[in-house]
C-alpha positions in Angstrom: 146.3 100.6 104.6 146.9 104.3 103.7 144.3 106.5 105.5 143.6 110.2 104.2 141.4 112.9 105.4 140.2 114.9 102.4 141.2 118.2 104.2 144.7 117.0 104.6 145.6 117.1 100.8 144.6 119.1 97.8 141.2 118.6 96.1 142.9 117.6 93.0 144.8 114.9 94.7 141.6 113.6 96.5 139.7 114.0 93.3 142.2 111.6 91.6 141.8 109.0 94.4 138.1 109.0 94.1 138.2 108.6 90.3 140.6 105.8 90.6 138.7 103.9 93.2 135.1 104.6 92.2 135.0 102.9 88.9 134.0 102.0 86.4 131.5 104.7 86.0 128.8 104.9 83.4 129.0 107.9 81.2 126.2 110.6 80.6 126.8 112.1 77.2 124.6 115.1 77.8 123.0 117.3 75.1 121.7 120.6 76.2 120.6 123.9 74.6 120.8 127.5 75.9 118.2 130.2 75.7 119.7 131.4 72.3 119.4 127.9 70.7 123.1 127.0 71.0 123.7 123.3 71.5 126.4 121.8 73.8 127.4 118.2 74.0 129.6 116.9 76.8 130.2 113.7 78.8 130.1 113.2 82.5 131.0 110.2 84.5 129.4 111.4 87.7 126.2 109.7 86.6 123.8 106.8 87.4 120.1 105.8 87.5 118.3 106.4 90.6 114.7 105.0 90.1 112.3 103.7 87.6 108.9 105.0 88.6 109.4 107.9 87.9 112.5 107.0 85.8 115.2 109.3 87.2 118.8 109.9 86.0 121.3 112.1 88.0 124.5 113.4 86.5 126.9 116.0 88.0 128.9 118.7 86.1 131.3 119.4 88.8 132.9 122.9 89.3 136.4 122.9 87.6 139.0 122.2 90.3 141.7 124.3 88.8 139.7 127.6 88.6 136.2 126.9 90.2 134.5 127.8 86.9 131.0 126.2 86.0 130.5 124.0 82.7 128.3 125.0 79.9 126.0 122.1 80.5 124.9 123.4 84.0 124.5 127.1 82.7 122.3 125.6 79.9 120.0 123.5 82.0 119.4 126.5 84.2 118.4 128.5 81.1 116.5 125.5 79.4 115.7 122.7 81.9 115.9 119.9 79.4 118.6 117.4 78.4 119.1 114.2 76.3 121.4 111.7 78.1 123.1 109.5 75.4 124.6 106.3 76.3 128.2 105.6 75.3 129.5 102.5 73.7 132.7 101.5 72.2 131.8 102.5 68.8 131.7 106.3 69.7 134.2 106.4 72.7 136.8 108.5 70.6 134.2 110.9 69.4 132.8 111.3 73.0 136.5 112.0 74.4 136.8 114.7 71.7 133.6 116.3 72.7 134.9 116.7 76.3 137.3 119.3 75.1 136.6 122.7 76.7 135.7 124.6 73.6 134.4 128.2 74.0 130.7 128.7 74.8 128.6 128.5 71.6 130.8 125.9 70.0 128.7 122.9 68.8 130.5 119.8 69.9 128.2 117.7 67.5 130.1 119.3 64.8 133.5 119.1 66.4 133.0 115.4 67.2 131.5 114.5 63.9 128.5 112.9 65.7 124.9 113.4 64.2 122.4 115.5 66.1 118.7 114.0 65.8 115.7 116.1 66.6 114.2 114.9 69.9 110.5 114.1 70.4 109.6 115.9 73.5 112.5 118.1 74.5 114.6 120.8 72.7 118.1 119.4 72.9 118.8 116.9 70.1 120.1 113.4 70.8 123.0 111.5 69.4 122.0 109.3 66.4 125.1 107.2 66.8 124.4 106.4 70.6 122.8 102.8 71.2 120.3 104.4 73.8 119.2 108.0 74.2 117.1 109.3 76.9 115.1 112.5 76.6 114.8 114.2 79.9 113.3 117.1 81.8 115.3 118.6 84.5 113.4 118.4 87.8 116.0 120.0 90.1 119.6 121.1 90.3 121.2 120.6 93.7 124.5 122.4 94.5 126.7 120.5 96.9 129.1 123.4 97.3 130.8 126.6 96.1 134.5 125.6 95.8 136.3 124.0 93.0 135.3 120.3 92.6 131.9 120.7 94.1 129.1 118.8 92.4 125.8 120.0 90.9 123.3 117.2 90.9 121.2 117.5 87.8 118.2 115.4 88.7 116.4 114.3 85.3 113.2 112.6 84.7 113.0 110.5 81.4 110.1 111.3 79.2 111.2 109.4 76.1 113.8 106.8 75.3 115.2 105.7 72.0 116.8 102.3 71.7 118.6 100.8 68.6 117.0 97.6 67.7 120.3 96.0 66.7 121.3 96.0 70.5 118.1 93.8 71.5 118.0 90.1 71.9 115.3 87.8 70.8 113.1 88.7 73.9 113.3 92.4 72.9 115.8 93.2 76.1 119.0 95.0 75.7 121.7 92.4 75.2 124.8 93.2 77.2 127.2 91.9 74.6 125.6 93.7 71.6 125.4 97.2 73.4 129.3 97.0 73.9 129.3 99.7 76.6 132.4 101.6 78.0 132.9 102.8 81.6 135.1 105.6 82.9 138.1 104.7 85.0 140.9 106.9 86.6 143.1 109.1 84.4 143.0 108.4 80.8 141.6 104.8 81.3 138.3 103.4 80.3 137.0 99.9 80.3 135.0 98.0 77.6 132.2 95.9 79.0 132.5 93.1 76.4 134.2 89.8 75.8 136.4 88.7 78.6 135.4 91.7 80.8 131.9 90.2 81.2 130.8 87.6 83.8 127.5 86.5 85.4 126.5 86.3 89.0 123.3 84.7 89.9 121.0 87.1 91.8 119.8 85.8 95.2 116.5 87.6 94.6 113.8 86.1 96.9 115.7 82.9 97.5 117.6 82.6 100.7 121.2 81.1 100.3 122.7 79.1 103.3 125.3 81.8 103.8 129.0 81.4 104.2 128.6 81.0 108.0 126.8 77.6 107.3 129.6 76.2 105.2 131.5 73.5 107.2 134.7 75.0 108.7 137.1 72.8 107.0 135.7 74.1 103.7 135.3 77.7 104.8 138.9 77.8 106.0 140.4 76.3 102.7 143.5 78.0 101.5 142.4 77.1 97.9 138.9 78.6 97.9 138.7 82.4 97.5 136.1 84.7 99.1 134.3 84.7 95.8 134.1 81.0 95.8 132.7 81.0 99.3 130.1 83.6 98.4 128.9 81.4 95.5 128.7 78.4 97.7 126.8 80.3 100.3 124.2 81.3 97.7 122.8 77.7 97.4 119.5 77.0 99.2 119.7 73.3 99.7 122.7 71.1 99.9 123.0 68.1 97.6 121.8 64.7 98.8 124.1 61.9 99.9 123.0 59.9 97.0 123.7 62.6 94.5 127.2 63.1 96.0 128.0 59.3 95.8 126.8 59.2 92.1 128.9 62.2 91.3 131.9 60.6 93.0 131.7 57.3 90.9 130.9 59.1 87.7 134.0 61.2 88.1 136.2 58.4 89.6 136.7 60.3 92.9 136.6 57.0 94.8 139.4 55.5 92.9 141.9 58.4 93.7 145.1 56.9 95.3 146.1 60.1 97.0 145.5 60.6 100.7 145.4 63.3 103.4 146.1 66.8 102.6 147.0 66.0 99.0 143.5 64.5 98.5 141.9 67.4 100.1 143.9 69.9 98.1 143.1 68.0 94.9 139.3 68.0 95.7 139.1 71.7 96.7 140.9 72.6 93.5 138.6 70.4 91.6 135.6 72.2 93.2 137.1 75.6 92.6 137.4 74.8 88.8 133.7 73.8 89.0 132.8 77.0 90.6 134.6 78.9 87.9 132.3 77.2 85.5 129.2 78.1 87.5 128.7 74.5 88.5 127.9 75.2 92.1 125.9 72.2 92.9 128.7 69.8 91.7 131.3 71.8 93.4 129.3 71.2 96.6 129.1 67.5 96.0 133.0 67.4 95.5 133.5 69.4 98.7 131.1 67.4 100.8 132.8 64.1 99.4 136.1 65.5 100.7 134.8 65.7 104.3 134.2 61.9 104.2 
């Protein structure tokens, strides 16, 4: 394990480690306006949601590492404390990247990127028409975390209006993860597309109480075939399957007719259970594993 104290290396080096490790990060495509009415559009990946009542978003235009200068977005929200935060999906990711170019103050990145400014309802900065979701926000507070290059400036925003494209909604009127096709920021020039093979589901425990990994029989818990993720899924079950259901499953899947014995049988059954877990058939995986203990 390589251990590093931030003060022992350059800010740029530690910045790169942070961006490589803390990822993927959502992108706040922020539209702001200065006191003279000049619009700025710029993306920031130091961004997330921090509450829903009131609905709060925070993003951070950090001071530039190379020369300690501030970004136009930060200057603008000090003059006009309003912003629209536009969500970035795959359809606009190249235009978003183009808008990150450090154009001179007063240059309109909407024009440079070819994106369409749309008049907001309650705030002055326009939102991006092509964005799947846009939030009109008032700026409640700006918190400086330092004065040197790389220091953050936490812009705390309260959502006052949301615009959501109907084509990204499912039949229940909720945002469909596959339809919205989001992208996230990685380190360097890398991004990740949250679609297709990149998507997977994990059942949330919520109010139910799983038995926990500590209550998994030792012979299963110490399996060299099952991974930590497999054990986590097994530990999320509330009640183990009954003996009757285990026997029924074994008969239906011809487990009682297997001719292999000893470690070979255990390895076979643990592999079978692992495959079931990958298909989200947790209860059936438990039946196989408990059968292996017989």
